[in-house]
C-alpha positions, 0 to 999 in steps of 0.5 A: 338794893332790889326792885319789884320789877327785877325778878328772875325767871324761876320764882319771881324773887327780887334780885339785887341790882346796883343803883344807877350812878353808885360805886362801891369805890366812890371816894368820900366827897365834901358836900357842896355848900348851899346858900343859907335858907335854901333846901339841901337837895335841889340838884338834878339827879339827886337821891333825895326822897324827903320831899324837900328838894329845891325848897327855898325858904321865904323869910318874912321881914320882922316889922314893928307892930302897930298899936294897939298890940292886944292882950296885955302887950300894951300894958307891958310896953307902957309900964317899961317905958314909964319905969325905964327912962332910956326906953327910946334908946334901948328898945329898937322895935316892938314885935307882936307875932304868933301871939308873942310879944318881943322887945328887940333890945340894943345889946349894950342895954340888955342887962339894964332892961332885964333889971327893970323887967324884974324889979318894977312892980308893974312888970315883975318878970321874976323868972328867966326860963331860957337864954338861947342863941340863933344864927341868921346867916345870910339874913342879918348883918348882926347874924347872932341873936340872943333870945331871953324868955321872961315869965312873970309869975305874979301876973302870969305873963310872958315876954321875949327879949331879943338882942343881936350882935355881929360875928365879928363883935359878939359881945353883950353884957351878962344878965346872971347878976339879975337872973342867976338861972342864966348862968349855964344858959349863957355858957351854952350860947357861948359854947355853941354860938361863940357869943361872949357875955361880958361879966359872966362869972365863969364863961367856959364851954359846957358841952364841948371839950375846953380845947374844941375849936369853933362853935358847932351851932353856927350855920357856917360850921363844917359838918364834921362828926365821928363814925358810928360803928356797928357789928361788921359795918361803920357809918362815916361822919357826914363830912366823909360820906359820898354826896349824892348829886 
C-alpha cells in the first residue's frame, strides 16, 4: 500500500508502507455480530470507506391503509370481500404503499385466497409470477414472510399477497394446486429460508445440496463460504477473513 506523501528523496516515487494496525500474521477472526438493521461498519478505527459506517435503518411501521385507496385498489378489495365470505377472518390488513396494493393474509388461508383471486370473474388474477421469502429478524415476531406477486392479464392489474410465519413454526399451505408456477418458487423459499409449504408435491432443496444444513438467506445464518483461488493468491471465505475493527 502506498501514499502520495510517502516519497523517497531521489525520484519522488511512492514507497510501500504498512497500514496502521495491520499484521501479516493476523489470525482470522469471526466478524462481530451486529443487531439486525444496523450498519456493519460503525466501530471506531474501522477501515470502512463505503460511506455506510454507523447507519441505523429506521423501519417504517406497516399500517392499515385508509379508504379510498385510489387506482383500482378499492375495486379489487371489494370484489374479494364479496366473493370470499371468510374475508374478515383471512385478511389481516390492507396496505397501499409506493403504488402497490398488498393484502396481508393469515398463513392458513393463503391457498383459499389465491383460489378466489384466480377464479372470480371480477378478479381474474391468472398468473402468480413470483413467490419469494423475506426475513424480518428483530422486527417481527413472525419474522419469515412469504410474498406472492399476482397478475391479472384480463384486467392488467397487479396485487401482492403477504403471509407471515414464525421461525419456530414456518408452515403454510402450498399454492401449487392453484398456480403451478409456484412449484419451483416454493422450493427455493424452502431451501433459502426454511419455509415449509404443506401439500407441495416435492418440497426438496433446489439450489443447495440435499444434505446442506441450514437456510442461507436467513439473517442469522453464518457467513461461511468457500475460498477463491487466483494464481499465487487465495481469498479466504468471509468467516475466515480478518475483521477490521
